[in-house]
matplotlib code that plots the C-alpha trace (Angstrom):
import matplotlib.pyplot as plt

x = [0.0, 1.3, 2.0, -0.7, -3.2, -2.2, -2.8, -6.2, -7.2, -6.1, -8.1, -11.2, -10.9, -10.5, -13.5, -15.6, -14.8, -14.5, -17.0, -18.8, -15.7, -16.3, -19.6, -18.3, -15.3, -17.3, -19.8, -16.9, -15.4, -18.8, -19.2, -15.7, -16.1, -16.3, -19.5, -21.4, -20.3, -21.4, -24.8, -25.3, -24.4, -26.8, -29.6, -29.2, -29.0, -32.1, -34.2, -33.2, -33.5, -36.8, -38.2, -37.2, -38.2, -41.9, -42.7, -45.2, -42.5, -39.3, -39.4, -36.6, -35.1, -32.5, -29.7, -29.9, -27.7, -27.6, -25.9, -23.0, -20.6, -17.9, -20.2, -22.4, -22.7, -24.3, -26.0, -26.8, -29.7, -31.6, -34.1, -36.3, -38.3, -39.4, -36.3, -33.9, -32.5, -30.1, -27.6, -26.3, -23.2, -22.8, -19.4, -19.2, -15.8, -14.2, -11.1, -9.7, -10.6, -8.2, -9.1, -9.5, -12.0, -9.4, -7.4, -7.8, -7.6, -8.5, -7.0, -8.5, -6.3, -6.9, -4.0, -0.9, -2.7, -3.6, -5.9, -6.4, -9.7, -11.2, -12.3, -16.1, -16.7, -15.0, -17.0, -20.3, -19.4, -19.8, -23.2, -24.3, -23.2, -24.9, -28.1, -27.9, -27.9, -30.5, -33.0, -32.3, -31.9, -29.4, -26.6, -28.1, -30.9, -28.8, -26.9, -24.1, -24.2, -21.6, -22.4, -20.0, -21.5, -19.7, -17.2, -15.1, -13.8, -12.9, -9.4, -9.4, -11.9, -14.6, -17.0, -20.5, -21.9, -19.7, -21.6, -21.2, -24.0, -27.1, -29.3, -27.4, -28.7, -32.2, -31.2, -28.8, -31.4, -34.0, -31.7, -32.7, -36.1, -36.5, -38.5, -36.6, -38.8, -42.5, -44.6, -44.8, -41.0, -40.6, -43.0, -41.1, -37.7, -39.0, -40.5, -37.3, -35.3, -37.6, -37.7, -34.0, -32.5, -31.2, -33.0, -31.6, -30.0, -26.8, -26.2, -26.4, -24.0, -21.6, -21.6, -21.1, -18.0, -16.6, -17.1, -15.4, -12.3, -12.0, -12.5, -9.9, -7.3, -7.4, -6.3, -9.1, -8.7, -10.1, -12.6, -11.9, -14.3, -16.3, -17.8, -20.5, -18.5, -19.7, -17.8, -19.7, -19.2, -18.4, -19.9, -23.3, -23.7, -24.6, -22.7, -20.7, -22.8, -26.0, -25.6, -25.3, -28.2, -30.6, -32.1, -32.6, -34.3, -36.7, -37.6, -38.4, -40.6, -42.5, -43.3, -44.8, -46.6, -49.9, -49.9, -51.7, -48.8, -46.1, -44.3, -44.2, -40.9, -40.7, -40.9, -38.1, -35.9, -36.4, -35.8, -32.5, -31.1, -28.3, -30.0, -29.2, -30.4, -30.8, -32.7, -33.8, -32.1, -30.0, -26.4, -24.0, -20.4, -18.0, -14.2, -12.5, -10.6, -8.5, -7.5, -6.0, -8.4, -7.9, -8.4, -10.5, -14.1, -17.0, -20.8, -22.2, -25.7, -27.1, -28.5, -25.1, -24.4, -27.7, -27.0, -23.3, -23.9, -21.0, -19.9, -16.6, -16.1, -14.1, -10.5, -9.0]
y = [0.0, 3.4, 6.1, 8.3, 5.4, 5.0, 8.7, 8.6, 5.5, 7.2, 10.3, 8.2, 6.3, 9.5, 11.1, 8.0, 7.7, 11.3, 13.0, 14.5, 16.7, 18.7, 20.4, 20.7, 22.6, 24.8, 25.6, 26.5, 28.8, 30.6, 31.2, 32.7, 34.9, 38.7, 38.8, 36.3, 38.1, 41.4, 40.1, 38.6, 41.9, 43.8, 41.4, 41.9, 45.7, 45.7, 43.5, 45.2, 48.8, 48.2, 46.7, 49.8, 52.5, 53.2, 52.1, 54.9, 57.5, 55.9, 54.4, 51.8, 51.2, 48.4, 47.3, 50.2, 50.4, 53.8, 55.1, 57.4, 59.5, 56.8, 53.7, 52.6, 53.0, 50.5, 51.5, 49.1, 50.9, 54.2, 55.5, 58.4, 60.4, 64.0, 64.2, 63.6, 60.9, 58.4, 56.5, 53.5, 51.5, 48.2, 46.5, 43.0, 42.7, 41.1, 42.0, 45.4, 48.4, 51.3, 54.4, 58.1, 60.3, 61.6, 58.4, 56.8, 53.3, 51.8, 48.7, 45.5, 43.5, 39.9, 38.9, 39.6, 39.7, 43.1, 43.8, 47.2, 48.3, 51.5, 54.2, 53.5, 57.2, 57.8, 55.0, 56.4, 59.9, 58.8, 57.3, 60.6, 62.7, 60.4, 60.6, 64.4, 64.4, 61.7, 63.2, 66.9, 67.4, 69.6, 68.1, 69.3, 66.7, 63.7, 62.0, 59.4, 56.5, 53.7, 50.7, 47.8, 44.5, 41.4, 40.9, 44.0, 46.7, 50.3, 51.0, 54.7, 57.4, 57.4, 60.2, 60.1, 58.6, 55.5, 53.0, 49.5, 46.9, 46.5, 47.9, 51.3, 52.6, 53.3, 55.1, 57.3, 58.2, 59.1, 61.7, 63.8, 65.0, 68.3, 67.9, 69.1, 67.5, 67.6, 64.5, 65.4, 65.6, 62.2, 60.6, 62.1, 60.9, 57.3, 57.3, 58.5, 55.9, 53.1, 54.3, 55.1, 52.1, 49.3, 46.0, 44.0, 41.0, 39.0, 40.8, 44.2, 43.1, 41.8, 45.0, 47.0, 44.8, 45.4, 49.2, 49.1, 47.3, 49.9, 52.8, 51.7, 51.5, 55.3, 57.5, 59.3, 62.7, 62.7, 65.4, 67.5, 65.5, 62.3, 62.2, 64.1, 67.4, 68.5, 71.6, 74.9, 77.9, 80.7, 83.4, 81.8, 79.6, 76.7, 73.6, 74.1, 71.6, 72.9, 76.3, 74.6, 72.3, 74.9, 75.9, 72.3, 71.6, 74.5, 73.2, 69.8, 71.4, 73.3, 70.0, 68.8, 72.0, 70.5, 68.6, 70.3, 69.7, 71.0, 74.1, 77.5, 79.1, 81.2, 77.9, 76.5, 79.5, 79.1, 75.4, 75.8, 78.3, 76.7, 74.9, 72.1, 68.8, 67.5, 70.1, 72.6, 75.7, 78.0, 77.3, 80.1, 80.7, 80.1, 79.9, 77.0, 78.3, 75.2, 71.8, 70.7, 72.9, 76.1, 79.2, 77.5, 78.6, 76.2, 76.2, 75.3, 74.9, 78.0, 75.6, 74.8, 73.4, 71.4, 70.5, 70.0, 69.6, 71.2, 71.3, 72.5, 75.5, 75.1, 76.1, 78.5]
z = [0.0, -1.0, 1.7, 0.2, 0.6, 4.2, 4.9, 3.2, 5.2, 8.5, 7.7, 6.8, 10.1, 12.1, 10.5, 11.0, 14.7, 15.7, 13.4, 16.4, 17.2, 14.0, 15.0, 18.6, 17.4, 15.1, 17.9, 20.2, 17.5, 17.0, 20.8, 21.0, 18.0, 18.5, 16.3, 18.5, 21.7, 20.2, 19.3, 22.8, 24.4, 22.1, 22.9, 26.7, 26.4, 24.1, 26.4, 29.7, 28.4, 26.7, 29.9, 31.9, 29.5, 28.9, 25.3, 24.8, 25.6, 24.2, 20.7, 20.2, 16.8, 16.8, 14.5, 12.1, 9.1, 7.3, 4.2, 4.9, 2.8, 3.0, 2.8, 5.6, 9.4, 11.7, 15.0, 17.8, 19.5, 19.0, 21.5, 20.2, 22.7, 23.5, 25.7, 22.8, 20.6, 22.4, 20.3, 22.2, 21.2, 23.0, 23.9, 25.3, 26.9, 30.0, 31.9, 32.6, 30.3, 29.9, 27.8, 27.6, 25.8, 23.2, 22.8, 19.3, 20.8, 24.2, 25.8, 27.1, 29.5, 30.6, 32.9, 30.8, 27.5, 26.0, 23.1, 21.6, 20.1, 18.6, 21.1, 21.2, 21.7, 18.4, 16.8, 18.1, 17.1, 13.4, 14.3, 15.8, 12.9, 10.4, 12.4, 12.5, 8.7, 8.2, 10.7, 10.2, 13.9, 15.7, 17.8, 21.0, 20.9, 20.0, 22.8, 22.5, 25.0, 25.4, 27.5, 28.4, 29.3, 30.5, 33.3, 32.8, 35.1, 34.2, 35.3, 34.2, 34.7, 32.1, 30.9, 32.3, 29.1, 29.2, 31.3, 32.6, 32.7, 30.6, 33.3, 33.4, 30.0, 31.0, 34.2, 32.2, 29.6, 32.3, 33.6, 30.6, 31.7, 29.8, 26.6, 23.5, 20.8, 20.1, 19.6, 15.9, 15.6, 17.4, 14.9, 12.0, 13.3, 13.9, 10.4, 8.8, 10.6, 9.4, 5.8, 5.4, 7.2, 5.0, 5.2, 8.1, 6.5, 6.1, 2.8, 4.6, 7.3, 4.8, 2.8, 6.1, 7.0, 3.5, 3.9, 7.3, 5.9, 3.1, 5.5, 8.0, 5.3, 5.2, 8.1, 10.0, 11.5, 15.0, 16.1, 19.2, 21.3, 21.2, 24.6, 26.5, 26.2, 22.7, 21.8, 21.5, 19.4, 21.9, 19.8, 19.1, 22.2, 19.8, 18.8, 15.7, 13.7, 15.2, 13.6, 10.2, 10.9, 12.2, 8.8, 7.8, 11.2, 10.7, 7.2, 8.7, 11.3, 8.6, 7.0, 10.3, 11.0, 9.8, 13.1, 16.0, 18.4, 16.1, 17.6, 16.0, 14.9, 18.1, 20.1, 17.9, 18.6, 22.3, 22.2, 20.4, 23.0, 25.1, 28.0, 30.4, 29.0, 32.6, 34.4, 31.6, 33.1, 31.0, 30.2, 31.0, 30.2, 33.0, 33.5, 35.3, 38.3, 39.3, 38.1, 34.8, 32.8, 34.9, 32.8, 30.1, 29.4, 29.4, 29.4, 32.8, 34.2, 35.9, 38.5, 39.9, 42.5, 42.4, 38.8, 37.7, 33.9, 31.9, 28.3, 27.0, 24.6, 21.5, 21.9, 19.3]

ax = plt.figure().add_subplot(projection="3d")
ax.plot(x, y, z, "-o")
ax.set_aspect("equal")
plt.show()
């Protein structure tokens, strides 16, 4: 018998006796894959958050893929309400998590093994900007939220909108209690999401992965901030993008003006004035007196110290 025949016979015998190992190994590979872990994390966040948020006030739109200038962008969870639009990015990680708001990459450490991944604030920044364009809404009413699920521990200080645990999302969203959108605007936003999203399918996911690979081959210029501190134009008191989106926002409102609960233009102007998204009081310009940001100006809530909301001003 030739050596090749002996090898073929050995392989045949192994497959006959140990065939059950093949599906077992495939199953183990699937469970360990990043895609599977991500889907599991998204499932838990979706179920827990939806159970804690009233469905007649917060409208959930899950797994949304939208067209973007450089391909597509995929958003895990979007919650639309009169209190704003909340864009949630889910991360299912274990171990120690190190990262800063302006770092391009964060680090996951499990014992001596370290793994770098994209700053999720940076990732969600693109989601927020895409939604601003798709919905025609100003930056003030769209909020970025990052939630980590799994057995992980933050080893560095994180911004207030970086959360841990599926149950933390609803609590964070409920902190925003000042209405910033009318019922008509909420309906328009939900309808636009449903009509402009790509059909959820394997084909859509595959196209998105292809776009991601092409995108990451090109260097990206990081914006000034990805977190809760959205930079503000010091002359206008509006976010830089908000001043550009204002006209489109008013045009969208005029389309919804046939509804009885649509606000008039005066109400829109009042709504877009800088105000605290947590308590509704006016935001005023202040100067930090101590700490690493001493001397820098920022927008702070007029209700301080009862409300400590703050937002940085753009640095020239």
